[in-house]
C-alpha positions in Angstrom: -11.3 0.5 2.6 -8.2 0.7 0.4 -8.1 2.9 -2.7 -5.4 1.9 -5.2 -4.0 4.4 -7.8 -1.3 3.8 -10.3 0.1 5.4 -13.4 0.9 2.9 -16.2 3.9 5.0 -17.2 5.8 4.7 -14.0 6.4 2.4 -11.0 4.9 4.5 -8.3 1.6 3.3 -6.8 -0.5 5.0 -4.1 -2.7 3.5 -1.5 -5.2 5.4 0.6 -6.5 3.6 3.7 -9.7 4.7 5.5 -11.4 2.7 8.1 -11.3 -1.1 8.3 -9.6 -3.2 5.6 -11.7 -6.1 4.4 -10.4 -9.3 2.9 -12.1 -8.2 -0.4 -10.3 -4.9 -0.3 -7.0 -6.6 0.3 -7.5 -9.2 -2.4 -8.3 -6.5 -5.0 -5.3 -4.4 -4.1 -3.0 -7.4 -4.1 -4.2 -8.4 -7.6 -3.5 -4.8 -8.9 -0.2 -4.6 -7.2 1.0 -8.0 -8.6 0.0 -6.8 -12.1 2.1 -3.6 -11.5 5.1 -5.7 -10.2 4.8 -7.9 -13.3 4.8 -4.8 -15.5 7.4 -2.6 -13.8 9.6 -5.0 -11.8 10.1 -3.1 -8.6 7.6 -0.6 -7.2 7.7 2.6 -5.1 4.7 2.9 -2.9 3.0 5.7 -1.1 0.6 4.7 1.6 -1.6 7.4 2.9 -3.4 6.3 6.1 -6.2 8.7 6.8 -7.8 6.5 9.4 -7.2 2.9 10.4 -9.7 0.7 12.2 -7.9 -2.6 11.8 -8.3 -5.7 9.8 -9.5 -9.2 10.5 -7.0 -12.0 11.4 -7.3 -13.7 7.9 -6.5 -10.5 6.2 -3.6 -9.9 8.5 -2.2 -13.3 7.7 -2.6 -12.7 3.9 -0.8 -9.3 4.4 2.1 -11.0 6.1 2.3 -13.7 3.4 2.2 -11.1 0.6 4.8 -9.0 2.4 7.2 -11.9 2.8 6.8 -13.1 -0.7 7.3 -9.6 -2.3 9.7 -7.9 0.2 12.2 -7.5 -2.6 9.7 -6.0 -5.0 9.6 -2.6 -3.4 12.5 -0.1 -3.4 10.9 2.8 -1.5 7.9 3.3 0.7 6.5 6.7 1.9 4.0 6.4 4.7 1.8 9.4 5.3 -0.2 9.3 8.5 -1.6 11.5 11.2 -1.1 8.9 13.9 2.4 9.2 15.4 2.5 5.5 16.3 2.1 4.6 12.6 4.9 6.9 11.5 7.1 5.5 14.3 6.5 1.9 13.3 7.1 2.8 9.6 10.4 4.5 10.3 11.5 1.5 12.4 10.7 -0.9 9.5 13.0 1.1 7.4 15.9 -0.3 9.5 14.8 -3.8 8.8 13.6 -3.9 5.2 15.7 -3.6 2.1 13.3 -0.8 0.9 13.9 2.7 2.0 11.1 3.8 4.2 10.2 7.3 5.2 7.3 8.6 7.3 5.5 11.8 6.6 2.7 13.8 8.3 -0.5 14.5 6.3 0.6 18.1 5.6 3.7 16.6 3.8 1.8 14.5 1.3 3.2 16.3 -1.7 6.7 16.1 -0.2 6.2 12.3 0.0 5.3 12.2 -3.7 8.3 14.2 -4.6 10.6 12.0 -2.5 9.3 8.9 -4.3 9.5 10.5 -7.7 13.1 11.5 -7.2 14.3 8.4 -5.3 17.2 6.5 -6.8 17.7 2.8 -6.3 
């Protein structure tokens, strides 16, 4: 499941991931995210991964397609996760992507929000 939260007054969106991500979850979130990209231009994203049980191959493919098509639509990404491997991969992606990526532990959720709110392009 993915929960999507946004504030129409700014370009920060928050995703909360718990369990397995279904194609329906992904399609719903992509539609919301595209609407926010259309409204704000570039987004800052906070992804809180509480638990991750995977996704099916079709959803993985859709995720890759969306990511490649919209790689320039994100300026900052804060990834909050308990799993060290997720934080490590996230930090490594920061070296590849044009967006600034920073990984946080769950106890640092508010710090991640502050980092996004104060981030400059």
